[in-house]
All heavy atoms as TSV, in Angstrom:
chain	resi	resn	atom	element	x	y	z
A	1	MET	N	N	-3.557	32.320	9.419
A	1	MET	CA	C	-4.295	31.340	8.659
A	1	MET	C	C	-3.526	30.847	7.429
A	1	MET	O	O	-3.670	29.712	7.046
A	1	MET	CB	C	-5.631	31.918	8.224
A	1	MET	CG	C	-6.564	32.213	9.391
A	1	MET	SD	S	-6.767	30.783	10.441
A	1	MET	CE	C	-8.363	30.256	10.022
A	2	ALA	N	N	-2.741	31.720	6.814
A	2	ALA	CA	C	-1.993	31.306	5.624
A	2	ALA	C	C	-1.049	30.156	5.953
A	2	ALA	O	O	-0.856	29.252	5.142
A	2	ALA	CB	C	-1.211	32.486	5.054
A	3	TYR	N	N	-0.481	30.176	7.150
A	3	TYR	CA	C	0.426	29.115	7.585
A	3	TYR	C	C	-0.274	27.765	7.485
A	3	TYR	O	O	0.261	26.806	6.954
A	3	TYR	CB	C	0.865	29.394	9.029
A	3	TYR	CG	C	1.915	28.459	9.563
A	3	TYR	CD1	C	3.244	28.837	9.563
A	3	TYR	CD2	C	1.590	27.214	10.083
A	3	TYR	CE1	C	4.233	28.001	10.066
A	3	TYR	CE2	C	2.564	26.368	10.585
A	3	TYR	CZ	C	3.882	26.769	10.573
A	3	TYR	OH	O	4.844	25.944	11.065
A	4	TYR	N	N	-1.506	27.690	7.982
A	4	TYR	CA	C	-2.241	26.419	7.998
A	4	TYR	C	C	-2.720	26.011	6.608
A	4	TYR	O	O	-2.818	24.827	6.306
A	4	TYR	CB	C	-3.393	26.496	8.994
A	4	TYR	CG	C	-2.887	26.710	10.398
A	4	TYR	CD1	C	-3.075	27.912	11.055
A	4	TYR	CD2	C	-2.170	25.711	11.049
A	4	TYR	CE1	C	-2.585	28.118	12.332
A	4	TYR	CE2	C	-1.670	25.902	12.334
A	4	TYR	CZ	C	-1.882	27.106	12.963
A	4	TYR	OH	O	-1.380	27.299	14.216
A	5	LYS	N	N	-3.000	26.983	5.750
A	5	LYS	CA	C	-3.372	26.662	4.370
A	5	LYS	C	C	-2.201	25.996	3.645
A	5	LYS	O	O	-2.378	25.027	2.914
A	5	LYS	CB	C	-3.816	27.925	3.624
A	5	LYS	CG	C	-5.145	28.468	4.082
A	5	LYS	CD	C	-5.490	29.738	3.332
A	5	LYS	CE	C	-6.743	30.361	3.904
A	5	LYS	NZ	N	-7.048	31.649	3.254
A	6	LEU	N	N	-1.012	26.541	3.847
A	6	LEU	CA	C	0.172	25.938	3.236
A	6	LEU	C	C	0.452	24.568	3.829
A	6	LEU	O	O	0.816	23.633	3.112
A	6	LEU	CB	C	1.394	26.831	3.435
A	6	LEU	CG	C	1.563	27.927	2.420
A	6	LEU	CD1	C	2.737	28.816	2.792
A	6	LEU	CD2	C	1.790	27.364	1.036
A	7	GLN	N	N	0.278	24.437	5.126
A	7	GLN	CA	C	0.484	23.145	5.782
A	7	GLN	C	C	-0.436	22.086	5.170
A	7	GLN	O	O	-0.019	20.974	4.890
A	7	GLN	CB	C	0.229	23.290	7.276
A	7	GLN	CG	C	0.574	22.077	8.090
A	7	GLN	CD	C	0.364	22.335	9.565
A	7	GLN	OE1	O	-0.620	22.945	9.961
A	7	GLN	NE2	N	1.300	21.883	10.376
A	8	GLU	N	N	-1.686	22.459	4.944
A	8	GLU	CA	C	-2.639	21.527	4.340
A	8	GLU	C	C	-2.235	21.195	2.897
A	8	GLU	O	O	-2.260	20.036	2.488
A	8	GLU	CB	C	-4.044	22.115	4.362
A	8	GLU	CG	C	-5.078	21.203	3.736
A	8	GLU	CD	C	-6.476	21.798	3.714
A	8	GLU	OE1	O	-6.667	22.920	4.186
A	8	GLU	OE2	O	-7.375	21.121	3.201
A	9	ALA	N	N	-1.870	22.212	2.134
A	9	ALA	CA	C	-1.499	21.992	0.727
A	9	ALA	C	C	-0.277	21.090	0.615
A	9	ALA	O	O	-0.255	20.152	-0.179
A	9	ALA	CB	C	-1.238	23.331	0.043
A	10	PHE	N	N	0.753	21.348	1.407
A	10	PHE	CA	C	1.947	20.518	1.359
A	10	PHE	C	C	1.653	19.122	1.887
A	10	PHE	O	O	2.217	18.147	1.410
A	10	PHE	CB	C	3.097	21.159	2.142
A	10	PHE	CG	C	3.840	22.201	1.348
A	10	PHE	CD1	C	3.668	23.541	1.629
A	10	PHE	CD2	C	4.710	21.836	0.341
A	10	PHE	CE1	C	4.358	24.507	0.909
A	10	PHE	CE2	C	5.397	22.797	-0.382
A	10	PHE	CZ	C	5.215	24.140	-0.094
A	11	GLY	N	N	0.761	19.005	2.858
A	11	GLY	CA	C	0.385	17.694	3.381
A	11	GLY	C	C	-0.304	16.842	2.338
A	11	GLY	O	O	-0.078	15.636	2.240
A	12	ARG	N	N	-1.134	17.452	1.524
A	12	ARG	CA	C	-1.818	16.713	0.453
A	12	ARG	C	C	-0.855	16.314	-0.644
A	12	ARG	O	O	-1.029	15.306	-1.305
A	12	ARG	CB	C	-2.943	17.565	-0.133
A	12	ARG	CG	C	-4.095	17.733	0.816
A	12	ARG	CD	C	-5.192	18.531	0.201
A	12	ARG	NE	N	-6.232	18.737	1.179
A	12	ARG	CZ	C	-7.474	19.032	0.882
A	12	ARG	NH1	N	-7.837	19.171	-0.377
A	12	ARG	NH2	N	-8.359	19.212	1.821
A	13	GLN	N	N	0.156	17.109	-0.860
A	13	GLN	CA	C	1.126	16.863	-1.924
A	13	GLN	C	C	2.142	15.812	-1.511
A	13	GLN	O	O	2.718	15.141	-2.356
A	13	GLN	CB	C	1.833	18.182	-2.266
A	13	GLN	CG	C	2.768	18.133	-3.451
A	13	GLN	CD	C	4.166	17.678	-3.090
A	13	GLN	OE1	O	4.616	17.804	-1.971
A	13	GLN	NE2	N	4.866	17.110	-4.051
A	14	GLU	N	N	2.360	15.632	-0.234
A	14	GLU	CA	C	3.407	14.744	0.264
A	14	GLU	C	C	3.320	13.349	-0.361
A	14	GLU	O	O	2.273	12.735	-0.416
A	14	GLU	CB	C	3.303	14.640	1.787
A	14	GLU	CG	C	4.486	13.987	2.426
A	14	GLU	CD	C	4.420	14.054	3.938
A	14	GLU	OE1	O	3.929	15.058	4.471
A	14	GLU	OE2	O	4.855	13.091	4.561
A	15	GLY	N	N	4.434	12.878	-0.831
A	15	GLY	CA	C	4.500	11.545	-1.407
A	15	GLY	C	C	4.177	11.503	-2.891
A	15	GLY	O	O	4.411	10.499	-3.540
A	16	GLN	N	N	3.661	12.574	-3.460
A	16	GLN	CA	C	3.332	12.572	-4.885
A	16	GLN	C	C	4.520	13.027	-5.716
A	16	GLN	O	O	4.865	12.424	-6.702
A	16	GLN	CB	C	2.128	13.472	-5.153
A	16	GLN	CG	C	0.863	12.969	-4.509
A	16	GLN	CD	C	-0.279	13.955	-4.681
A	16	GLN	OE1	O	-0.169	14.931	-5.416
A	16	GLN	NE2	N	-1.381	13.714	-4.014
A	17	ASN	N	N	5.127	14.101	-5.323
A	17	ASN	CA	C	6.319	14.641	-5.988
A	17	ASN	C	C	7.181	15.283	-4.917
A	17	ASN	O	O	6.672	15.785	-3.937
A	17	ASN	CB	C	5.957	15.741	-7.000
A	17	ASN	CG	C	5.453	15.184	-8.295
A	17	ASN	OD1	O	5.948	14.183	-8.784
A	17	ASN	ND2	N	4.462	15.824	-8.878
A	18	ASP	N	N	8.453	15.278	-5.113
A	18	ASP	CA	C	9.329	15.970	-4.184
A	18	ASP	C	C	9.538	17.387	-4.687
A	18	ASP	O	O	10.141	17.595	-5.728
A	18	ASP	CB	C	10.675	15.258	-4.066
A	18	ASP	CG	C	10.557	13.922	-3.365
A	18	ASP	OD1	O	9.665	13.796	-2.499
A	18	ASP	OD2	O	11.343	13.013	-3.680
A	19	LEU	N	N	9.038	18.350	-3.912
A	19	LEU	CA	C	9.245	19.745	-4.283
A	19	LEU	C	C	10.658	20.196	-3.961
A	19	LEU	O	O	11.200	21.075	-4.597
A	19	LEU	CB	C	8.258	20.649	-3.531
A	19	LEU	CG	C	6.809	20.580	-3.963
A	19	LEU	CD1	C	5.956	21.466	-3.059
A	19	LEU	CD2	C	6.663	21.038	-5.397
A	20	PHE	N	N	11.238	19.587	-2.952
A	20	PHE	CA	C	12.546	20.002	-2.494
A	20	PHE	C	C	13.503	18.823	-2.542
A	20	PHE	O	O	13.167	17.729	-2.144
A	20	PHE	CB	C	12.465	20.526	-1.055
A	20	PHE	CG	C	11.496	21.646	-0.892
A	20	PHE	CD1	C	10.229	21.429	-0.372
A	20	PHE	CD2	C	11.839	22.935	-1.271
A	20	PHE	CE1	C	9.329	22.463	-0.226
A	20	PHE	CE2	C	10.942	23.975	-1.129
A	20	PHE	CZ	C	9.689	23.739	-0.612
A	21	ARG	N	N	14.699	19.069	-3.014
A	21	ARG	CA	C	15.721	18.032	-3.026
A	21	ARG	C	C	16.446	18.055	-1.695
A	21	ARG	O	O	16.769	19.121	-1.178
A	21	ARG	CB	C	16.710	18.281	-4.160
A	21	ARG	CG	C	16.082	18.117	-5.510
A	21	ARG	CD	C	17.143	18.196	-6.587
A	21	ARG	NE	N	16.520	17.985	-7.867
A	21	ARG	CZ	C	16.671	18.793	-8.901
A	21	ARG	NH1	N	17.438	19.847	-8.807
A	21	ARG	NH2	N	16.055	18.530	-10.036
A	22	GLU	N	N	16.712	16.887	-1.167
A	22	GLU	CA	C	17.412	16.800	0.105
A	22	GLU	C	C	18.793	17.430	0.001
A	22	GLU	O	O	19.479	17.301	-1.001
A	22	GLU	CB	C	17.550	15.340	0.531
A	22	GLU	CG	C	16.253	14.738	1.004
A	22	GLU	CD	C	16.467	13.351	1.585
A	22	GLU	OE1	O	17.469	13.141	2.291
A	22	GLU	OE2	O	15.621	12.493	1.296
A	23	ASN	N	N	19.168	18.100	1.074
A	23	ASN	CA	C	20.497	18.711	1.203
A	23	ASN	C	C	20.796	19.752	0.126
A	23	ASN	O	O	21.947	19.997	-0.187
A	23	ASN	CB	C	21.593	17.637	1.210
A	23	ASN	CG	C	21.398	16.646	2.324
A	23	ASN	OD1	O	21.060	17.034	3.444
A	23	ASN	ND2	N	21.579	15.376	2.035
A	24	THR	N	N	19.762	20.328	-0.460
A	24	THR	CA	C	19.951	21.384	-1.446
A	24	THR	C	C	19.435	22.690	-0.865
A	24	THR	O	O	18.261	22.786	-0.516
A	24	THR	CB	C	19.175	21.071	-2.746
A	24	THR	OG1	O	19.641	19.825	-3.261
A	24	THR	CG2	C	19.381	22.151	-3.784
A	25	PRO	N	N	20.307	23.687	-0.721
A	25	PRO	CA	C	19.836	24.975	-0.202
A	25	PRO	C	C	18.726	25.528	-1.093
A	25	PRO	O	O	18.810	25.460	-2.320
A	25	PRO	CB	C	21.069	25.864	-0.255
A	25	PRO	CG	C	22.222	24.922	-0.325
A	25	PRO	CD	C	21.716	23.702	-1.030
A	26	THR	N	N	17.693	26.022	-0.466
A	26	THR	CA	C	16.534	26.507	-1.198
A	26	THR	C	C	16.207	27.934	-0.786
A	26	THR	O	O	16.333	28.287	0.386
A	26	THR	CB	C	15.314	25.605	-0.910
A	26	THR	OG1	O	15.670	24.256	-1.222
A	26	THR	CG2	C	14.118	25.995	-1.737
A	27	VAL	N	N	15.793	28.729	-1.759
A	27	VAL	CA	C	15.378	30.107	-1.530
A	27	VAL	C	C	13.950	30.244	-2.038
A	27	VAL	O	O	13.597	29.677	-3.070
A	27	VAL	CB	C	16.309	31.093	-2.282
A	27	VAL	CG1	C	15.828	32.516	-2.136
A	27	VAL	CG2	C	17.732	30.955	-1.781
A	28	ALA	N	N	13.128	31.005	-1.310
A	28	ALA	CA	C	11.743	31.211	-1.719
A	28	ALA	C	C	11.465	32.702	-1.897
A	28	ALA	O	O	12.132	33.549	-1.295
A	28	ALA	CB	C	10.789	30.635	-0.678
A	29	LEU	N	N	10.454	32.997	-2.704
A	29	LEU	CA	C	9.977	34.356	-2.917
A	29	LEU	C	C	8.509	34.393	-2.523
A	29	LEU	O	O	7.700	33.631	-3.054
A	29	LEU	CB	C	10.139	34.758	-4.388
A	29	LEU	CG	C	9.583	36.121	-4.789
A	29	LEU	CD1	C	10.340	37.237	-4.083
A	29	LEU	CD2	C	9.673	36.282	-6.300
A	30	ASP	N	N	8.167	35.255	-1.587
A	30	ASP	CA	C	6.791	35.416	-1.120
A	30	ASP	C	C	6.316	36.800	-1.532
A	30	ASP	O	O	6.704	37.807	-0.948
A	30	ASP	CB	C	6.746	35.241	0.406
A	30	ASP	CG	C	5.337	35.316	0.988
A	30	ASP	OD1	O	4.369	35.478	0.217
A	30	ASP	OD2	O	5.222	35.203	2.225
A	31	CYS	N	N	5.497	36.865	-2.584
A	31	CYS	CA	C	4.968	38.138	-3.079
A	31	CYS	C	C	3.630	38.427	-2.410
A	31	CYS	O	O	2.768	37.562	-2.363
A	31	CYS	CB	C	4.784	38.083	-4.592
A	31	CYS	SG	S	6.323	37.838	-5.475
A	32	GLY	N	N	3.481	39.644	-1.895
A	32	GLY	CA	C	2.290	39.979	-1.115
A	32	GLY	C	C	2.410	39.339	0.255
A	32	GLY	O	O	1.485	38.707	0.740
A	33	ALA	N	N	3.572	39.486	0.860
A	33	ALA	CA	C	3.957	38.689	2.017
A	33	ALA	C	C	3.307	39.068	3.350
A	33	ALA	O	O	3.166	38.214	4.217
A	33	ALA	CB	C	5.471	38.761	2.193
A	34	ALA	N	N	2.959	40.331	3.545
A	34	ALA	CA	C	2.447	40.759	4.857
A	34	ALA	C	C	1.134	40.041	5.176
A	34	ALA	O	O	0.318	39.821	4.285
A	34	ALA	CB	C	2.250	42.269	4.878
A	35	PRO	N	N	0.962	39.610	6.392
A	35	PRO	CA	C	1.805	39.786	7.578
A	35	PRO	C	C	2.900	38.740	7.740
A	35	PRO	O	O	3.685	38.820	8.669
A	35	PRO	CB	C	0.813	39.702	8.727
A	35	PRO	CG	C	-0.237	38.750	8.249
A	35	PRO	CD	C	-0.343	39.013	6.752
A	36	GLY	N	N	2.983	37.738	6.860
A	36	GLY	CA	C	4.131	36.840	6.881
A	36	GLY	C	C	3.847	35.378	7.137
A	36	GLY	O	O	4.766	34.611	7.401
A	37	GLY	N	N	2.608	34.963	7.050
A	37	GLY	CA	C	2.258	33.563	7.313
A	37	GLY	C	C	2.975	32.578	6.406
A	37	GLY	O	O	3.479	31.553	6.862
A	38	TRP	N	N	3.025	32.885	5.112
A	38	TRP	CA	C	3.692	31.974	4.177
A	38	TRP	C	C	5.199	31.993	4.405
A	38	TRP	O	O	5.855	30.957	4.350
A	38	TRP	CB	C	3.373	32.352	2.737
A	38	TRP	CG	C	1.978	32.029	2.312
A	38	TRP	CD1	C	0.842	32.103	3.069
A	38	TRP	CD2	C	1.575	31.580	1.032
A	38	TRP	NE1	N	-0.242	31.735	2.316
A	38	TRP	CE2	C	0.178	31.415	1.063
A	38	TRP	CE3	C	2.245	31.313	-0.144
A	38	TRP	CZ2	C	-0.548	30.985	-0.038
A	38	TRP	CZ3	C	1.520	30.892	-1.246
A	38	TRP	CH2	C	0.133	30.724	-1.176
A	39	THR	N	N	5.752	33.161	4.647
A	39	THR	CA	C	7.183	33.275	4.937
A	39	THR	C	C	7.531	32.423	6.150
A	39	THR	O	O	8.491	31.647	6.135
A	39	THR	CB	C	7.567	34.744	5.181
A	39	THR	OG1	O	7.355	35.485	3.978
A	39	THR	CG2	C	9.009	34.890	5.608
A	40	ASN	N	N	6.745	32.544	7.186
A	40	ASN	CA	C	6.929	31.779	8.413
A	40	ASN	C	C	6.892	30.283	8.108
A	40	ASN	O	O	7.768	29.528	8.533
A	40	ASN	CB	C	5.848	32.163	9.416
A	40	ASN	CG	C	6.015	31.515	10.769
A	40	ASN	OD1	O	7.027	30.903	11.063
A	40	ASN	ND2	N	5.015	31.650	11.596
A	41	TYR	N	N	5.902	29.851	7.352
A	41	TYR	CA	C	5.765	28.430	7.028
A	41	TYR	C	C	6.973	27.924	6.242
A	41	TYR	O	O	7.508	26.857	6.531
A	41	TYR	CB	C	4.479	28.171	6.232
A	41	TYR	CG	C	4.298	26.706	5.941
A	41	TYR	CD1	C	3.668	25.886	6.857
A	41	TYR	CD2	C	4.784	26.136	4.771
A	41	TYR	CE1	C	3.524	24.531	6.625
A	41	TYR	CE2	C	4.652	24.783	4.522
A	41	TYR	CZ	C	4.014	23.989	5.453
A	41	TYR	OH	O	3.883	22.643	5.224
A	42	MET	N	N	7.388	28.687	5.241
A	42	MET	CA	C	8.496	28.236	4.397
A	42	MET	C	C	9.779	28.042	5.209
A	42	MET	O	O	10.534	27.111	4.959
A	42	MET	CB	C	8.736	29.226	3.251
A	42	MET	CG	C	7.577	29.310	2.268
A	42	MET	SD	S	7.125	27.731	1.513
A	42	MET	CE	C	8.497	27.485	0.411
A	43	LEU	N	N	10.006	28.898	6.192
A	43	LEU	CA	C	11.204	28.753	7.015
A	43	LEU	C	C	11.058	27.653	8.057
A	43	LEU	O	O	12.025	26.976	8.379
A	43	LEU	CB	C	11.556	30.080	7.682
A	43	LEU	CG	C	12.100	31.138	6.719
A	43	LEU	CD1	C	12.167	32.494	7.399
A	43	LEU	CD2	C	13.464	30.746	6.185
A	44	ASP	N	N	9.864	27.476	8.589
A	44	ASP	CA	C	9.636	26.463	9.630
A	44	ASP	C	C	9.533	25.045	9.085
A	44	ASP	O	O	10.015	24.110	9.701
A	44	ASP	CB	C	8.332	26.750	10.389
A	44	ASP	CG	C	8.482	27.795	11.461
A	44	ASP	OD1	O	9.610	28.222	11.743
A	44	ASP	OD2	O	7.443	28.185	12.034
A	45	GLU	N	N	8.883	24.886	7.949
A	45	GLU	CA	C	8.460	23.553	7.516
A	45	GLU	C	C	9.110	23.039	6.232
A	45	GLU	O	O	8.799	21.942	5.796
A	45	GLU	CB	C	6.935	23.536	7.333
A	45	GLU	CG	C	6.167	23.937	8.572
A	45	GLU	CD	C	6.298	22.942	9.718
A	45	GLU	OE1	O	6.553	21.750	9.456
A	45	GLU	OE2	O	6.159	23.361	10.876
A	46	THR	N	N	9.956	23.832	5.612
A	46	THR	CA	C	10.621	23.403	4.379
A	46	THR	C	C	12.125	23.626	4.538
A	46	THR	O	O	12.555	24.293	5.481
A	46	THR	CB	C	10.117	24.189	3.145
A	46	THR	OG1	O	10.633	25.518	3.203
A	46	THR	CG2	C	8.602	24.209	3.067
A	47	PRO	N	N	12.928	23.111	3.627
A	47	PRO	CA	C	14.366	23.338	3.737
A	47	PRO	C	C	14.830	24.710	3.251
A	47	PRO	O	O	16.017	24.911	3.012
A	47	PRO	CB	C	14.966	22.211	2.890
A	47	PRO	CG	C	13.907	21.829	1.942
A	47	PRO	CD	C	12.600	22.108	2.619
A	48	CYS	N	N	13.921	25.660	3.113
A	48	CYS	CA	C	14.314	27.014	2.689
A	48	CYS	C	C	15.229	27.644	3.728
A	48	CYS	O	O	14.929	27.627	4.923
A	48	CYS	CB	C	13.096	27.904	2.501
A	48	CYS	SG	S	12.152	27.518	1.034
A	49	GLU	N	N	16.316	28.191	3.243
A	49	GLU	CA	C	17.243	28.897	4.113
A	49	GLU	C	C	16.982	30.392	4.108
A	49	GLU	O	O	17.308	31.083	5.061
A	49	GLU	CB	C	18.683	28.635	3.674
A	49	GLU	CG	C	19.090	27.186	3.852
A	49	GLU	CD	C	20.516	26.937	3.391
A	49	GLU	OE1	O	21.136	27.843	2.797
A	49	GLU	OE2	O	20.993	25.822	3.620
A	50	LYS	N	N	16.403	30.887	3.002
A	50	LYS	CA	C	16.098	32.307	2.870
A	50	LYS	C	C	14.737	32.454	2.220
A	50	LYS	O	O	14.379	31.686	1.320
A	50	LYS	CB	C	17.120	33.018	1.975
A	50	LYS	CG	C	18.505	33.078	2.518
A	50	LYS	CD	C	19.415	33.804	1.553
A	50	LYS	CE	C	20.848	33.752	2.039
A	50	LYS	NZ	N	21.756	34.409	1.099
A	51	VAL	N	N	13.992	33.463	2.666
A	51	VAL	CA	C	12.739	33.824	2.020
A	51	VAL	C	C	12.779	35.328	1.781
A	51	VAL	O	O	12.970	36.110	2.715
A	51	VAL	CB	C	11.505	33.453	2.865
A	51	VAL	CG1	C	10.227	33.913	2.165
A	51	VAL	CG2	C	11.456	31.953	3.125
A	52	TYR	N	N	12.612	35.719	0.526
A	52	TYR	CA	C	12.501	37.127	0.171
A	52	TYR	C	C	11.017	37.472	0.184
A	52	TYR	O	O	10.250	36.962	-0.637
A	52	TYR	CB	C	13.148	37.387	-1.187
A	52	TYR	CG	C	14.645	37.228	-1.120
A	52	TYR	CD1	C	15.243	36.003	-1.372
A	52	TYR	CD2	C	15.443	38.303	-0.747
A	52	TYR	CE1	C	16.619	35.853	-1.270
A	52	TYR	CE2	C	16.826	38.157	-0.655
A	52	TYR	CZ	C	17.404	36.930	-0.914
A	52	TYR	OH	O	18.761	36.785	-0.810
A	53	SER	N	N	10.627	38.302	1.139
A	53	SER	CA	C	9.225	38.650	1.367
A	53	SER	C	C	8.967	40.042	0.814
A	53	SER	O	O	9.475	41.036	1.346
A	53	SER	CB	C	8.918	38.622	2.865
A	53	SER	OG	O	9.256	37.363	3.399
A	54	VAL	N	N	8.186	40.114	-0.264
A	54	VAL	CA	C	7.938	41.374	-0.952
A	54	VAL	C	C	6.543	41.877	-0.597
A	54	VAL	O	O	5.546	41.202	-0.863
A	54	VAL	CB	C	8.058	41.194	-2.483
A	54	VAL	CG1	C	7.797	42.517	-3.197
A	54	VAL	CG2	C	9.414	40.622	-2.856
A	55	ASP	N	N	6.477	43.047	0.036
A	55	ASP	CA	C	5.199	43.671	0.372
A	55	ASP	C	C	5.486	45.050	0.955
A	55	ASP	O	O	6.380	45.171	1.797
A	55	ASP	CB	C	4.435	42.832	1.399
A	55	ASP	CG	C	2.962	43.185	1.455
A	55	ASP	OD1	O	2.646	44.370	1.721
A	55	ASP	OD2	O	2.128	42.303	1.224
A	56	PRO	N	N	4.746	46.086	0.525
A	56	PRO	CA	C	4.968	47.402	1.125
A	56	PRO	C	C	4.503	47.459	2.587
A	56	PRO	O	O	4.922	48.317	3.340
A	56	PRO	CB	C	4.148	48.361	0.251
A	56	PRO	CG	C	3.128	47.499	-0.396
A	56	PRO	CD	C	3.746	46.133	-0.525
A	57	GLY	N	N	3.667	46.511	2.990
A	57	GLY	CA	C	3.198	46.449	4.370
A	57	GLY	C	C	4.247	45.814	5.269
A	57	GLY	O	O	5.226	45.230	4.816
A	58	GLU	N	N	4.005	45.946	6.561
A	58	GLU	CA	C	4.933	45.403	7.552
A	58	GLU	C	C	4.681	43.915	7.784
A	58	GLU	O	O	3.538	43.466	7.761
A	58	GLU	CB	C	4.778	46.148	8.876
A	58	GLU	CG	C	5.207	47.598	8.819
A	58	GLU	CD	C	6.690	47.751	8.547
A	58	GLU	OE1	O	7.499	46.981	9.113
A	58	GLU	OE2	O	7.055	48.642	7.765
A	59	LEU	N	N	5.746	43.185	8.016
A	59	LEU	CA	C	5.627	41.806	8.454
A	59	LEU	C	C	5.402	41.807	9.963
A	59	LEU	O	O	5.823	42.734	10.661
A	59	LEU	CB	C	6.906	41.033	8.145
A	59	LEU	CG	C	7.281	40.862	6.670
A	59	LEU	CD1	C	8.612	40.137	6.558
A	59	LEU	CD2	C	6.204	40.122	5.926
A	60	ALA	N	N	4.757	40.770	10.450
A	60	ALA	CA	C	4.596	40.621	11.894
A	60	ALA	C	C	5.990	40.587	12.523
A	60	ALA	O	O	6.908	39.992	11.957
A	60	ALA	CB	C	3.837	39.340	12.210
A	61	PRO	N	N	6.156	41.228	13.678
A	61	PRO	CA	C	7.483	41.257	14.302
A	61	PRO	C	C	8.090	39.870	14.513
A	61	PRO	O	O	9.298	39.690	14.351
A	61	PRO	CB	C	7.227	41.955	15.640
A	61	PRO	CG	C	6.027	42.803	15.400
A	61	PRO	CD	C	5.182	42.011	14.433
A	62	SER	N	N	7.259	38.883	14.836
A	62	SER	CA	C	7.775	37.524	15.055
A	62	SER	C	C	8.324	36.918	13.774
A	62	SER	O	O	9.209	36.062	13.813
A	62	SER	CB	C	6.679	36.625	15.629
A	62	SER	OG	O	5.594	36.539	14.727
A	63	VAL	N	N	7.824	37.357	12.623
A	63	VAL	CA	C	8.311	36.864	11.327
A	63	VAL	C	C	9.496	37.703	10.856
A	63	VAL	O	O	10.504	37.169	10.393
A	63	VAL	CB	C	7.181	36.878	10.278
A	63	VAL	CG1	C	7.703	36.487	8.906
A	63	VAL	CG2	C	6.045	35.968	10.708
A	64	ALA	N	N	9.383	39.009	10.998
A	64	ALA	CA	C	10.424	39.918	10.509
A	64	ALA	C	C	11.779	39.654	11.147
A	64	ALA	O	O	12.818	39.896	10.522
A	64	ALA	CB	C	10.002	41.364	10.746
A	65	THR	N	N	11.785	39.143	12.368
A	65	THR	CA	C	13.043	38.913	13.078
A	65	THR	C	C	13.569	37.486	12.924
A	65	THR	O	O	14.607	37.155	13.489
A	65	THR	CB	C	12.870	39.240	14.578
A	65	THR	OG1	O	11.824	38.427	15.112
A	65	THR	CG2	C	12.559	40.714	14.781
A	66	MET	N	N	12.871	36.656	12.155
A	66	MET	CA	C	13.335	35.279	11.954
A	66	MET	C	C	14.600	35.270	11.095
A	66	MET	O	O	14.702	36.023	10.122
A	66	MET	CB	C	12.263	34.446	11.233
A	66	MET	CG	C	11.022	34.189	12.033
A	66	MET	SD	S	9.770	33.285	11.066
A	66	MET	CE	C	10.489	31.637	11.106
A	67	PRO	N	N	15.573	34.425	11.441
A	67	PRO	CA	C	16.746	34.293	10.579
A	67	PRO	C	C	16.326	33.802	9.189
A	67	PRO	O	O	15.487	32.916	9.073
A	67	PRO	CB	C	17.593	33.220	11.280
A	67	PRO	CG	C	17.088	33.174	12.681
A	67	PRO	CD	C	15.647	33.575	12.628
A	68	GLY	N	N	16.858	34.418	8.157
A	68	GLY	CA	C	16.545	34.015	6.795
A	68	GLY	C	C	15.495	34.859	6.116
A	68	GLY	O	O	15.254	34.726	4.925
A	69	VAL	N	N	14.831	35.761	6.857
A	69	VAL	CA	C	13.802	36.625	6.273
A	69	VAL	C	C	14.462	37.878	5.712
A	69	VAL	O	O	15.241	38.550	6.397
A	69	VAL	CB	C	12.729	37.025	7.316
A	69	VAL	CG1	C	11.790	38.085	6.751
A	69	VAL	CG2	C	11.962	35.809	7.761
A	70	HIS	N	N	14.141	38.186	4.475
A	70	HIS	CA	C	14.620	39.396	3.818
A	70	HIS	C	C	13.392	40.138	3.308
A	70	HIS	O	O	12.830	39.768	2.277
A	70	HIS	CB	C	15.581	39.062	2.676
A	70	HIS	CG	C	16.776	38.298	3.140
A	70	HIS	ND1	N	17.878	38.913	3.675
A	70	HIS	CD2	C	17.024	36.968	3.174
A	70	HIS	CE1	C	18.761	37.990	4.026
A	70	HIS	NE2	N	18.263	36.803	3.726
A	71	HIS	N	N	12.961	41.160	4.049
A	71	HIS	CA	C	11.749	41.911	3.697
A	71	HIS	C	C	12.110	43.004	2.706
A	71	HIS	O	O	12.995	43.828	2.952
A	71	HIS	CB	C	11.117	42.513	4.957
A	71	HIS	CG	C	9.860	43.253	4.683
A	71	HIS	ND1	N	9.538	44.417	5.305
A	71	HIS	CD2	C	8.829	42.987	3.836
A	71	HIS	CE1	C	8.377	44.860	4.872
A	71	HIS	NE2	N	7.928	43.992	3.976
A	72	LEU	N	N	11.425	43.006	1.583
A	72	LEU	CA	C	11.607	44.032	0.554
A	72	LEU	C	C	10.309	44.841	0.507
A	72	LEU	O	O	9.317	44.390	-0.081
A	72	LEU	CB	C	11.898	43.385	-0.800
A	72	LEU	CG	C	13.094	42.436	-0.811
A	72	LEU	CD1	C	13.143	41.657	-2.107
A	72	LEU	CD2	C	14.368	43.194	-0.579
A	73	PRO	N	N	10.255	46.019	1.152
A	73	PRO	CA	C	9.012	46.790	1.257
A	73	PRO	C	C	8.701	47.571	-0.018
A	73	PRO	O	O	8.707	48.801	-0.026
A	73	PRO	CB	C	9.271	47.708	2.455
A	73	PRO	CG	C	10.752	47.904	2.454
A	73	PRO	CD	C	11.337	46.629	1.913
A	74	ILE	N	N	8.459	46.857	-1.098
A	74	ILE	CA	C	8.159	47.485	-2.396
A	74	ILE	C	C	6.862	46.929	-2.948
A	74	ILE	O	O	6.411	45.859	-2.557
A	74	ILE	CB	C	9.304	47.269	-3.405
A	74	ILE	CG1	C	9.601	45.773	-3.582
A	74	ILE	CG2	C	10.541	48.012	-2.969
A	74	ILE	CD1	C	10.664	45.458	-4.594
A	75	LYS	N	N	6.273	47.661	-3.881
A	75	LYS	CA	C	5.056	47.198	-4.542
A	75	LYS	C	C	5.407	46.347	-5.725
A	75	LYS	O	O	6.390	46.474	-6.367
A	75	LYS	CB	C	4.194	48.367	-5.015
A	75	LYS	CG	C	3.566	49.113	-3.884
A	75	LYS	CD	C	2.653	50.166	-4.441
A	75	LYS	CE	C	2.020	50.927	-3.297
A	75	LYS	NZ	N	1.105	51.931	-3.759
């Protein structure tokens, strides 16, 4: 569900301000990341090349194995 919440939020923002500069490598930090919906969205739908996902819980296997995901299992 988090994936779709972000999709809606970014969809409403589109055209108002550019959050991301074209051709600029971007890194994101996802705090409280498990199970990984926001991490998944940031890699799929934005120009983020890396997402640091911080959560002592496990990420979903489909997210944990995505290129660019760096899971930090800390509180």
